[in-house]
All heavy atoms as a GROMACS GRO file, in nm:
protein
  471
    1MET      N    1   3.489  -3.922  -0.319
    1MET     CA    2   3.544  -3.863  -0.198
    1MET      C    3   3.618  -3.972  -0.121
    1MET      O    4   3.562  -4.076  -0.090
    1MET     CB    5   3.430  -3.806  -0.114
    1MET     CG    6   3.474  -3.748   0.015
    1MET     SD    7   3.334  -3.663   0.093
    1MET     CE    8   3.357  -3.715   0.259
    2LYS      N    9   3.741  -3.947  -0.092
    2LYS     CA   10   3.821  -4.041  -0.016
    2LYS      C   11   3.828  -3.994   0.129
    2LYS      O   12   3.856  -3.878   0.156
    2LYS     CB   13   3.961  -4.051  -0.076
    2LYS     CG   14   4.044  -4.157  -0.010
    2LYS     CD   15   4.173  -4.180  -0.082
    2LYS     CE   16   4.250  -4.284  -0.005
    2LYS     NZ   17   4.350  -4.348  -0.083
    3LEU      N   18   3.801  -4.084   0.222
    3LEU     CA   19   3.802  -4.051   0.364
    3LEU      C   20   3.935  -4.092   0.427
    3LEU      O   21   3.992  -4.196   0.393
    3LEU     CB   22   3.689  -4.124   0.437
    3LEU     CG   23   3.547  -4.093   0.390
    3LEU    CD1   24   3.448  -4.180   0.465
    3LEU    CD2   25   3.514  -3.947   0.411
    4SER      N   26   3.980  -4.011   0.519
    4SER     CA   27   4.102  -4.045   0.592
    4SER      C   28   4.068  -4.150   0.699
    4SER      O   29   3.951  -4.172   0.729
    4SER     CB   30   4.160  -3.920   0.659
    4SER     OG   31   4.076  -3.877   0.765
    5CYS      N   32   4.167  -4.212   0.755
    5CYS     CA   33   4.146  -4.310   0.862
    5CYS      C   34   4.073  -4.247   0.980
    5CYS      O   35   3.984  -4.308   1.038
    5CYS     CB   36   4.280  -4.368   0.908
    5CYS     SG   37   4.356  -4.475   0.788
    6LYS      N   38   4.109  -4.124   1.013
    6LYS     CA   39   4.046  -4.054   1.124
    6LYS      C   40   3.897  -4.030   1.096
    6LYS      O   41   3.813  -4.046   1.184
    6LYS     CB   42   4.118  -3.922   1.151
    6LYS     CG   43   4.073  -3.852   1.276
    6LYS     CD   44   4.161  -3.732   1.305
    6LYS     CE   45   4.124  -3.670   1.437
    6LYS     NZ   46   4.212  -3.559   1.472
    7GLN      N   47   3.863  -3.993   0.972
    7GLN     CA   48   3.724  -3.971   0.935
    7GLN      C   49   3.644  -4.100   0.939
    7GLN      O   50   3.530  -4.102   0.986
    7GLN     CB   51   3.715  -3.909   0.795
    7GLN     CG   52   3.763  -3.766   0.791
    7GLN     CD   53   3.773  -3.712   0.650
    7GLN    OE1   54   3.811  -3.784   0.559
    7GLN    NE2   55   3.740  -3.585   0.634
    8ILE      N   56   3.702  -4.209   0.893
    8ILE     CA   57   3.635  -4.340   0.896
    8ILE      C   58   3.609  -4.382   1.040
    8ILE      O   59   3.498  -4.426   1.074
    8ILE     CB   60   3.718  -4.446   0.820
    8ILE    CG1   61   3.717  -4.413   0.671
    8ILE    CG2   62   3.661  -4.586   0.844
    8ILE    CD1   63   3.814  -4.498   0.590
    9CYS      N   64   3.706  -4.365   1.127
    9CYS     CA   65   3.688  -4.400   1.269
    9CYS      C   66   3.579  -4.314   1.332
    9CYS      O   67   3.497  -4.364   1.410
    9CYS     CB   68   3.819  -4.382   1.345
    9CYS     SG   69   3.942  -4.507   1.307
   10ARG      N   70   3.576  -4.186   1.299
   10ARG     CA   71   3.474  -4.095   1.353
   10ARG      C   72   3.334  -4.136   1.307
   10ARG      O   73   3.240  -4.136   1.386
   10ARG     CB   74   3.505  -3.951   1.308
   10ARG     CG   75   3.407  -3.849   1.356
   10ARG     CD   76   3.424  -3.818   1.503
   10ARG     NE   77   3.328  -3.716   1.541
   10ARG     CZ   78   3.244  -3.726   1.641
   10ARG    NH1   79   3.248  -3.830   1.720
   10ARG    NH2   80   3.159  -3.631   1.668
   11LEU      N   81   3.321  -4.174   1.181
   11LEU     CA   82   3.193  -4.218   1.128
   11LEU      C   83   3.148  -4.348   1.196
   11LEU      O   84   3.031  -4.362   1.233
   11LEU     CB   85   3.203  -4.237   0.977
   11LEU     CG   86   3.075  -4.266   0.902
   11LEU    CD1   87   2.970  -4.159   0.928
   11LEU    CD2   88   3.101  -4.279   0.754
   12GLN      N   89   3.239  -4.440   1.216
   12GLN     CA   90   3.206  -4.566   1.285
   12GLN      C   91   3.161  -4.538   1.428
   12GLN      O   92   3.067  -4.599   1.478
   12GLN     CB   93   3.326  -4.660   1.284
   12GLN     CG   94   3.353  -4.720   1.149
   12GLN     CD   95   3.481  -4.800   1.145
   12GLN    OE1   96   3.573  -4.779   1.224
   12GLN    NE2   97   3.488  -4.894   1.052
   13GLU      N   98   3.228  -4.446   1.495
   13GLU     CA   99   3.192  -4.409   1.632
   13GLU      C  100   3.051  -4.350   1.637
   13GLU      O  101   2.970  -4.383   1.723
   13GLU     CB  102   3.293  -4.310   1.687
   13GLU     CG  103   3.262  -4.263   1.827
   13GLU     CD  104   3.357  -4.153   1.877
   13GLU    OE1  105   3.443  -4.108   1.800
   13GLU    OE2  106   3.342  -4.114   1.993
   14MET      N  107   3.019  -4.262   1.541
   14MET     CA  108   2.886  -4.202   1.535
   14MET      C  109   2.778  -4.307   1.513
   14MET      O  110   2.671  -4.301   1.573
   14MET     CB  111   2.879  -4.097   1.423
   14MET     CG  112   2.942  -3.968   1.458
   14MET     SD  113   2.903  -3.849   1.330
   14MET     CE  114   3.064  -3.803   1.276
   15MET      N  115   2.807  -4.403   1.426
   15MET     CA  116   2.708  -4.508   1.398
   15MET      C  117   2.684  -4.596   1.521
   15MET      O  118   2.571  -4.634   1.549
   15MET     CB  119   2.755  -4.595   1.281
   15MET     CG  120   2.755  -4.523   1.148
   15MET     SD  121   2.592  -4.466   1.097
   15MET     CE  122   2.510  -4.620   1.073
   16MET      N  123   2.789  -4.626   1.596
   16MET     CA  124   2.774  -4.708   1.716
   16MET      C  125   2.697  -4.635   1.825
   16MET      O  126   2.628  -4.697   1.905
   16MET     CB  127   2.911  -4.751   1.770
   16MET     CG  128   2.979  -4.853   1.682
   16MET     SD  129   3.130  -4.926   1.751
   16MET     CE  130   3.216  -4.789   1.821
   17ASN      N  131   2.707  -4.502   1.828
   17ASN     CA  132   2.641  -4.422   1.932
   17ASN      C  133   2.510  -4.360   1.885
   17ASN      O  134   2.453  -4.277   1.955
   17ASN     CB  135   2.735  -4.311   1.980
   17ASN     CG  136   2.857  -4.368   2.049
   17ASN    OD1  137   2.848  -4.469   2.117
   17ASN    ND2  138   2.970  -4.305   2.030
   18LEU      N  139   2.461  -4.401   1.768
   18LEU     CA  140   2.339  -4.343   1.712
   18LEU      C  141   2.218  -4.380   1.798
   18LEU      O  142   2.192  -4.498   1.822
   18LEU     CB  143   2.319  -4.392   1.568
   18LEU     CG  144   2.199  -4.339   1.493
   18LEU    CD1  145   2.204  -4.187   1.483
   18LEU    CD2  146   2.193  -4.400   1.354
   19LYS      N  147   2.148  -4.279   1.847
   19LYS     CA  148   2.030  -4.299   1.931
   19LYS      C  149   1.918  -4.208   1.882
   19LYS      O  150   1.942  -4.103   1.825
   19LYS     CB  151   2.061  -4.267   2.076
   19LYS     CG  152   2.158  -4.363   2.139
   19LYS     CD  153   2.177  -4.334   2.286
   19LYS     CE  154   2.272  -4.436   2.343
   19LYS     NZ  155   2.389  -4.384   2.403
   20CYS      N  156   1.795  -4.249   1.908
   20CYS     CA  157   1.679  -4.170   1.873
   20CYS      C  158   1.679  -4.041   1.955
   20CYS      O  159   1.695  -4.045   2.077
   20CYS     CB  160   1.552  -4.250   1.902
   20CYS     SG  161   1.400  -4.156   1.881
   21PRO      N  162   1.659  -3.924   1.891
   21PRO     CA  163   1.658  -3.798   1.966
   21PRO      C  164   1.531  -3.781   2.051
   21PRO      O  165   1.528  -3.698   2.141
   21PRO     CB  166   1.664  -3.692   1.856
   21PRO     CG  167   1.613  -3.759   1.735
   21PRO     CD  168   1.647  -3.904   1.748
   22LYS      N  169   1.428  -3.862   2.025
   22LYS     CA  170   1.302  -3.850   2.099
   22LYS      C  171   1.299  -3.940   2.222
   22LYS      O  172   1.273  -3.895   2.332
   22LYS     CB  173   1.186  -3.883   2.006
   22LYS     CG  174   1.050  -3.862   2.067
   22LYS     CD  175   0.941  -3.887   1.965
   22LYS     CE  176   0.804  -3.869   2.028
   22LYS     NZ  177   0.698  -3.898   1.931
   23CYS      N  178   1.329  -4.070   2.203
   23CYS     CA  179   1.319  -4.164   2.316
   23CYS      C  180   1.455  -4.222   2.357
   23CYS      O  181   1.464  -4.302   2.448
   23CYS     CB  182   1.223  -4.277   2.281
   23CYS     SG  183   1.284  -4.393   2.156
   24PHE      N  184   1.561  -4.185   2.286
   24PHE     CA  185   1.699  -4.228   2.314
   24PHE      C  186   1.722  -4.378   2.297
   24PHE      O  187   1.818  -4.433   2.350
   24PHE     CB  188   1.745  -4.180   2.452
   24PHE     CG  189   1.734  -4.032   2.469
   24PHE    CD1  190   1.634  -3.978   2.546
   24PHE    CD2  191   1.822  -3.947   2.404
   24PHE    CE1  192   1.621  -3.840   2.561
   24PHE    CE2  193   1.809  -3.808   2.418
   24PHE     CZ  194   1.709  -3.755   2.497
   25SER      N  195   1.634  -4.443   2.222
   25SER     CA  196   1.651  -4.585   2.192
   25SER      C  197   1.767  -4.604   2.093
   25SER      O  198   1.793  -4.518   2.011
   25SER     CB  199   1.522  -4.641   2.129
   25SER     OG  200   1.544  -4.771   2.080
   26VAL      N  201   1.834  -4.717   2.103
   26VAL     CA  202   1.942  -4.747   2.010
   26VAL      C  203   1.890  -4.829   1.892
   26VAL      O  204   1.966  -4.865   1.802
   26VAL     CB  205   2.058  -4.822   2.078
   26VAL    CG1  206   2.128  -4.735   2.178
   26VAL    CG2  207   2.012  -4.952   2.139
   27LYS      N  208   1.761  -4.856   1.889
   27LYS     CA  209   1.700  -4.932   1.780
   27LYS      C  210   1.666  -4.840   1.665
   27LYS      O  211   1.551  -4.813   1.634
   27LYS     CB  212   1.574  -5.004   1.829
   27LYS     CG  213   1.601  -5.110   1.932
   27LYS     CD  214   1.474  -5.177   1.973
   27LYS     CE  215   1.500  -5.282   2.080
   27LYS     NZ  216   1.376  -5.345   2.125
   28VAL      N  217   1.770  -4.789   1.598
   28VAL     CA  218   1.755  -4.695   1.488
   28VAL      C  219   1.805  -4.761   1.362
   28VAL      O  220   1.907  -4.828   1.362
   28VAL     CB  221   1.836  -4.566   1.517
   28VAL    CG1  222   1.836  -4.474   1.397
   28VAL    CG2  223   1.781  -4.495   1.639
   29LYS      N  224   1.730  -4.741   1.254
   29LYS     CA  225   1.777  -4.792   1.125
   29LYS      C  226   1.782  -4.677   1.026
   29LYS      O  227   1.701  -4.585   1.031
   29LYS     CB  228   1.689  -4.906   1.075
   29LYS     CG  229   1.550  -4.867   1.034
   29LYS     CD  230   1.475  -4.984   0.975
   29LYS     CE  231   1.339  -4.936   0.924
   29LYS     NZ  232   1.267  -5.040   0.856
   30LEU      N  233   1.882  -4.682   0.938
   30LEU     CA  234   1.897  -4.581   0.836
   30LEU      C  235   1.824  -4.626   0.710
   30LEU      O  236   1.823  -4.744   0.676
   30LEU     CB  237   2.045  -4.558   0.805
   30LEU     CG  238   2.130  -4.503   0.919
   30LEU    CD1  239   2.276  -4.495   0.876
   30LEU    CD2  240   2.080  -4.368   0.964
   31CYS      N  241   1.764  -4.530   0.640
   31CYS     CA  242   1.692  -4.559   0.516
   31CYS      C  243   1.791  -4.587   0.404
   31CYS      O  244   1.901  -4.531   0.401
   31CYS     CB  245   1.604  -4.441   0.477
   31CYS     SG  246   1.479  -4.402   0.600
   32ASP      N  247   1.749  -4.671   0.310
   32ASP     CA  248   1.834  -4.703   0.196
   32ASP      C  249   1.838  -4.590   0.094
   32ASP      O  250   1.935  -4.573   0.022
   32ASP     CB  251   1.784  -4.830   0.126
   32ASP     CG  252   1.802  -4.953   0.214
   32ASP    OD1  253   1.894  -4.952   0.298
   32ASP    OD2  254   1.725  -5.049   0.198
   33GLU      N  255   1.728  -4.512   0.088
   33GLU     CA  256   1.723  -4.405  -0.011
   33GLU      C  257   1.760  -4.271   0.052
   33GLU      O  258   1.749  -4.252   0.172
   33GLU     CB  259   1.583  -4.398  -0.072
   33GLU     CG  260   1.474  -4.381   0.030
   33GLU     CD  261   1.336  -4.410  -0.026
   33GLU    OE1  262   1.316  -4.519  -0.080
   33GLU    OE2  263   1.250  -4.322  -0.013
   34GLU      N  264   1.802  -4.180  -0.034
   34GLU     CA  265   1.846  -4.048   0.011
   34GLU      C  266   1.723  -3.957   0.027
   34GLU      O  267   1.651  -3.931  -0.067
   34GLU     CB  268   1.942  -3.992  -0.094
   34GLU     CG  269   2.009  -3.869  -0.053
   34GLU     CD  270   2.156  -3.881  -0.026
   34GLU    OE1  271   2.216  -3.986  -0.050
   34GLU    OE2  272   2.207  -3.782   0.022
   35LYS      N  273   1.697  -3.912   0.150
   35LYS     CA  274   1.588  -3.818   0.176
   35LYS      C  275   1.620  -3.740   0.302
   35LYS      O  276   1.714  -3.771   0.373
   35LYS     CB  277   1.453  -3.891   0.186
   35LYS     CG  278   1.448  -4.002   0.288
   35LYS     CD  279   1.314  -4.074   0.279
   35LYS     CE  280   1.305  -4.183   0.381
   35LYS     NZ  281   1.178  -4.252   0.379
   36ASP      N  282   1.538  -3.635   0.330
   36ASP     CA  283   1.566  -3.548   0.444
   36ASP      C  284   1.567  -3.623   0.576
   36ASP      O  285   1.660  -3.612   0.655
   36ASP     CB  286   1.464  -3.434   0.452
   36ASP     CG  287   1.484  -3.331   0.342
   36ASP    OD1  288   1.594  -3.327   0.283
   36ASP    OD2  289   1.390  -3.256   0.314
   37LYS      N  290   1.462  -3.698   0.602
   37LYS     CA  291   1.455  -3.777   0.726
   37LYS      C  292   1.499  -3.919   0.690
   37LYS      O  293   1.421  -4.002   0.648
   37LYS     CB  294   1.314  -3.773   0.784
   37LYS     CG  295   1.278  -3.632   0.829
   37LYS     CD  296   1.150  -3.629   0.906
   37LYS     CE  297   1.125  -3.487   0.956
   37LYS     NZ  298   1.007  -3.476   1.036
   38ASN      N  299   1.629  -3.944   0.708
   38ASN     CA  300   1.690  -4.068   0.660
   38ASN      C  301   1.709  -4.173   0.769
   38ASN      O  302   1.773  -4.274   0.746
   38ASN     CB  303   1.824  -4.036   0.593
   38ASN     CG  304   1.921  -3.969   0.688
   38ASN    OD1  305   1.886  -3.934   0.801
   38ASN    ND2  306   2.043  -3.948   0.642
   39ALA      N  307   1.655  -4.150   0.888
   39ALA     CA  308   1.667  -4.247   0.997
   39ALA      C  309   1.532  -4.264   1.063
   39ALA      O  310   1.452  -4.171   1.070
   39ALA     CB  311   1.770  -4.200   1.099
   40GLU      N  312   1.506  -4.386   1.111
   40GLU     CA  313   1.380  -4.415   1.177
   40GLU      C  314   1.405  -4.498   1.303
   40GLU      O  315   1.484  -4.592   1.301
   40GLU     CB  316   1.286  -4.492   1.085
   40GLU     CG  317   1.152  -4.522   1.149
   40GLU     CD  318   1.055  -4.594   1.055
   40GLU    OE1  319   1.090  -4.618   0.939
   40GLU    OE2  320   0.946  -4.626   1.101
   41CYS      N  321   1.338  -4.461   1.410
   41CYS     CA  322   1.348  -4.534   1.536
   41CYS      C  323   1.247  -4.648   1.534
   41CYS      O  324   1.129  -4.628   1.506
   41CYS     CB  325   1.317  -4.441   1.653
   41CYS     SG  326   1.318  -4.527   1.812
   42GLU      N  327   1.292  -4.769   1.561
   42GLU     CA  328   1.204  -4.885   1.563
   42GLU      C  329   1.119  -4.888   1.690
   42GLU      O  330   1.015  -4.952   1.692
   42GLU     CB  331   1.286  -5.013   1.550
   42GLU     CG  332   1.354  -5.026   1.415
   42GLU     CD  333   1.441  -5.149   1.405
   42GLU    OE1  334   1.449  -5.228   1.501
   42GLU    OE2  335   1.504  -5.166   1.299
   43SER      N  336   1.159  -4.816   1.793
   43SER     CA  337   1.084  -4.816   1.919
   43SER      C  338   0.964  -4.721   1.913
   43SER      O  339   0.851  -4.761   1.936
   43SER     CB  340   1.174  -4.776   2.036
   43SER     OG  341   1.272  -4.873   2.057
   44CYS      N  342   0.988  -4.594   1.881
   44CYS     CA  343   0.879  -4.496   1.882
   44CYS      C  344   0.831  -4.458   1.743
   44CYS      O  345   0.739  -4.378   1.729
   44CYS     CB  346   0.919  -4.372   1.962
   44CYS     SG  347   1.043  -4.270   1.881
   45LYS      N  348   0.895  -4.509   1.640
   45LYS     CA  349   0.857  -4.488   1.498
   45LYS      C  350   0.879  -4.346   1.448
   45LYS      O  351   0.829  -4.311   1.342
   45LYS     CB  352   0.712  -4.530   1.472
   45LYS     CG  353   0.681  -4.673   1.508
   45LYS     CD  354   0.760  -4.769   1.423
   45LYS     CE  355   0.721  -4.912   1.456
   45LYS     NZ  356   0.826  -5.005   1.430
   46CYS      N  357   0.947  -4.262   1.523
   46CYS     CA  358   0.974  -4.127   1.472
   46CYS      C  359   1.082  -4.135   1.364
   46CYS      O  360   1.163  -4.227   1.361
   46CYS     CB  361   1.014  -4.032   1.584
   46CYS     SG  362   1.185  -4.044   1.637
   47GLN      N  363   1.081  -4.037   1.275
   47GLN     CA  364   1.182  -4.027   1.171
   47GLN      C  365   1.260  -3.898   1.193
   47GLN      O  366   1.204  -3.797   1.234
   47GLN     CB  367   1.117  -4.025   1.033
   47GLN     CG  368   1.049  -4.157   1.001
   47GLN     CD  369   0.988  -4.156   0.862
   47GLN    OE1  370   0.969  -4.052   0.801
   47GLN    NE2  371   0.957  -4.274   0.812
   48PHE      N  372   1.388  -3.903   1.168
   48PHE     CA  373   1.473  -3.786   1.189
   48PHE      C  374   1.589  -3.788   1.092
   48PHE      O  375   1.614  -3.888   1.025
   48PHE     CB  376   1.522  -3.779   1.335
   48PHE     CG  377   1.603  -3.899   1.378
   48PHE    CD1  378   1.741  -3.897   1.371
   48PHE    CD2  379   1.541  -4.013   1.426
   48PHE    CE1  380   1.816  -4.007   1.412
   48PHE    CE2  381   1.614  -4.123   1.467
   48PHE     CZ  382   1.752  -4.120   1.459
   49GLU      N  383   1.660  -3.677   1.086
   49GLU     CA  384   1.774  -3.664   0.997
   49GLU      C  385   1.902  -3.704   1.067
   49GLU      O  386   1.933  -3.656   1.176
   49GLU     CB  387   1.787  -3.520   0.948
   49GLU     CG  388   1.903  -3.499   0.854
   49GLU     CD  389   1.919  -3.355   0.809
   49GLU    OE1  390   1.868  -3.265   0.877
   49GLU    OE2  391   1.983  -3.335   0.706
   50PHE      N  392   1.975  -3.795   1.006
   50PHE     CA  393   2.109  -3.831   1.054
   50PHE      C  394   2.206  -3.772   0.953
   50PHE      O  395   2.211  -3.811   0.838
   50PHE     CB  396   2.125  -3.983   1.062
   50PHE     CG  397   2.266  -4.026   1.097
   50PHE    CD1  398   2.319  -3.996   1.220
   50PHE    CD2  399   2.343  -4.095   1.006
   50PHE    CE1  400   2.449  -4.034   1.254
   50PHE    CE2  401   2.473  -4.135   1.039
   50PHE     CZ  402   2.525  -4.105   1.161
   51LYS      N  403   2.279  -3.671   0.998
   51LYS     CA  404   2.372  -3.600   0.910
   51LYS      C  405   2.506  -3.589   0.980
   51LYS      O  406   2.533  -3.490   1.048
   51LYS     CB  407   2.316  -3.463   0.876
   51LYS     CG  408   2.397  -3.388   0.774
   51LYS     CD  409   2.330  -3.256   0.741
   51LYS     CE  410   2.415  -3.179   0.644
   51LYS     NZ  411   2.358  -3.048   0.617
   52PRO      N  412   2.589  -3.691   0.968
   52PRO     CA  413   2.719  -3.684   1.035
   52PRO      C  414   2.810  -3.580   0.972
   52PRO      O  415   2.811  -3.563   0.851
   52PRO     CB  416   2.777  -3.825   1.015
   52PRO     CG  417   2.711  -3.875   0.892
   52PRO     CD  418   2.574  -3.813   0.890
   53GLU      N  419   2.880  -3.508   1.056
   53GLU     CA  420   2.977  -3.410   1.007
   53GLU      C  421   3.117  -3.467   1.027
   53GLU      O  422   3.159  -3.491   1.140
   53GLU     CB  423   2.961  -3.278   1.083
   53GLU     CG  424   2.829  -3.210   1.052
   53GLU     CD  425   2.820  -3.071   1.114
   53GLU    OE1  426   2.926  -3.013   1.145
   53GLU    OE2  427   2.707  -3.027   1.132
   54LEU      N  428   3.183  -3.490   0.917
   54LEU     CA  429   3.317  -3.546   0.923
   54LEU      C  430   3.419  -3.435   0.937
   54LEU      O  431   3.395  -3.321   0.896
   54LEU     CB  432   3.346  -3.627   0.795
   54LEU     CG  433   3.254  -3.747   0.775
   54LEU    CD1  434   3.286  -3.813   0.642
   54LEU    CD2  435   3.269  -3.847   0.887
   55LEU      N  436   3.531  -3.468   0.994
   55LEU     CA  437   3.638  -3.369   1.008
   55LEU      C  438   3.696  -3.337   0.870
   55LEU      O  439   3.722  -3.428   0.791
   55LEU     CB  440   3.748  -3.424   1.098
   55LEU     CG  441   3.703  -3.465   1.238
   55LEU    CD1  442   3.816  -3.538   1.310
   55LEU    CD2  443   3.660  -3.344   1.317
   56ALA      N  444   3.713  -3.213   0.840
   56ALA     CA  445   3.765  -3.173   0.710
   56ALA      C  446   3.915  -3.196   0.702
   56ALA      O  447   3.986  -3.190   0.802
   56ALA     CB  448   3.735  -3.026   0.685
   57GLY      N  449   3.961  -3.222   0.581
   57GLY     CA  450   4.105  -3.237   0.559
   57GLY      C  451   4.156  -3.377   0.588
   57GLY      O  452   4.086  -3.461   0.640
   58HIS      N  453   4.277  -3.400   0.550
   58HIS     CA  454   4.342  -3.530   0.572
   58HIS      C  455   4.457  -3.513   0.669
   58HIS      O  456   4.517  -3.409   0.681
   58HIS     CB  457   4.395  -3.585   0.438
   58HIS     CG  458   4.285  -3.615   0.342
   58HIS    ND1  459   4.211  -3.729   0.350
   58HIS    CD2  460   4.235  -3.544   0.238
   58HIS    CE1  461   4.121  -3.728   0.252
   58HIS    NE2  462   4.135  -3.616   0.183
   59GLU      N  463   4.486  -3.616   0.737
   59GLU     CA  464   4.594  -3.615   0.836
   59GLU      C  465   4.728  -3.630   0.768
   59GLU      O  466   4.749  -3.699   0.679
   59GLU     CB  467   4.576  -3.731   0.935
   59GLU     CG  468   4.445  -3.724   1.006
   59GLU     CD  469   4.437  -3.616   1.112
   59GLU    OE1  470   4.514  -3.625   1.209
   59GLU    OE2  471   4.358  -3.525   1.099
   0.00000   0.00000   0.00000
């Protein structure tokens, strides 16, 4: 899958703004393996799903 420049920028923006949905901490790390709950908050230790939705199509 090839991403457009706009999609890459959107993904980078989402990663920079990634926060825990429970405590809103920015100390979130993504898991190396593919699973349903692929993100973990280092502050409260909760696990959640990070599923970015990219814009469809190319510019």
